[in-house]
C-alpha positions as CSV (number, residue, x, y, z in Angstrom):
1,M,162.3,168.8,-19.2
2,V,163.8,166.8,-16.4
3,A,162.9,167.8,-12.8
4,A,166.0,168.8,-10.9
5,K,166.9,167.0,-7.7
6,F,167.8,169.2,-4.8
7,V,170.8,168.3,-2.6
8,I,169.7,167.6,0.9
9,A,172.8,167.8,3.1
10,K,173.1,166.9,6.8
11,M,173.6,169.7,9.3
12,E,177.2,168.7,10.1
13,D,178.0,168.9,6.4
14,M,176.6,172.5,6.1
15,E,179.1,173.7,8.7
16,V,182.1,173.2,6.4
17,N,183.7,176.5,5.4
18,L,184.7,176.4,1.8
19,R,186.8,178.8,-0.3
20,R,185.1,177.6,-3.4
21,L,182.1,175.5,-4.2
22,S,182.9,174.5,-7.8
23,V,184.5,171.2,-8.5
24,F,186.4,170.6,-11.7
25,T,187.4,167.5,-13.6
26,A,191.0,167.7,-12.2
27,D,189.6,167.8,-8.6
28,L,187.5,164.7,-9.4
29,Q,190.6,163.1,-10.7
30,L,192.3,163.6,-7.4
31,I,189.4,162.3,-5.5
32,L,188.8,159.2,-7.5
33,G,192.3,158.5,-8.7
34,K,191.0,157.8,-12.2
35,S,192.0,159.1,-15.6
36,M,191.0,162.5,-16.9
37,R,188.6,161.0,-19.5
38,T,186.9,158.8,-16.9
39,C,186.4,161.8,-14.6
40,Q,185.0,163.7,-17.5
41,R,182.4,160.9,-17.9
42,H,181.6,161.1,-14.2
43,M,181.2,164.9,-14.4
44,Q,178.8,164.4,-17.3
45,L,176.9,161.8,-15.2
46,I,176.7,164.4,-12.3
47,R,175.4,167.0,-14.8
48,D,172.8,164.7,-16.1
49,M,171.8,163.6,-12.6
50,Y,171.1,167.2,-11.5
51,A,170.0,168.5,-15.0
52,L,172.8,171.0,-15.1
53,E,173.6,172.9,-18.3
54,K,177.1,172.9,-19.6
55,Q,177.9,176.4,-18.2
56,Q,176.5,175.7,-14.8
57,P,179.1,174.7,-12.2
58,V,179.2,171.3,-10.5
59,T,179.4,172.0,-6.8
60,V,181.0,170.1,-3.9
61,Y,177.5,169.3,-2.7
62,H,176.7,167.7,-6.1
63,V,179.8,165.6,-6.0
64,A,179.2,164.6,-2.3
65,E,175.7,163.4,-3.1
66,Y,176.9,161.5,-6.2
67,L,179.7,159.8,-4.4
68,D,177.6,159.3,-1.2
69,T,180.3,160.9,0.8
70,P,180.1,163.8,3.4
71,V,180.9,167.2,2.1
72,S,183.5,167.6,4.9
73,K,185.5,164.7,3.6
74,I,185.6,166.0,0.1
75,A,186.6,169.4,1.2
76,A,189.3,168.0,3.5
77,F,190.6,165.9,0.7
78,L,190.8,168.8,-1.7
79,K,192.2,171.0,1.0
80,I,189.7,173.8,0.3
81,N,188.9,174.3,3.9
82,R,189.7,177.7,5.4
83,N,191.2,176.1,8.5
């Protein structure tokens, strides 16, 4: 069994109000500008990195850590802020 890594976010990232936390392959496609299949591979890499099962959701925080990007930028890009 692989030990799961915990996402450690900065305080300014935690202040982002989100409508949803889950990120889907189509969202990742918008962020990266890559093909659907490439984004499916990235989603699998994220799942492997955090030892997530298939039914467990990939969150905005997982994607932010994987892409080394602040959560606020991903949320703004996906327009999932409440503002």
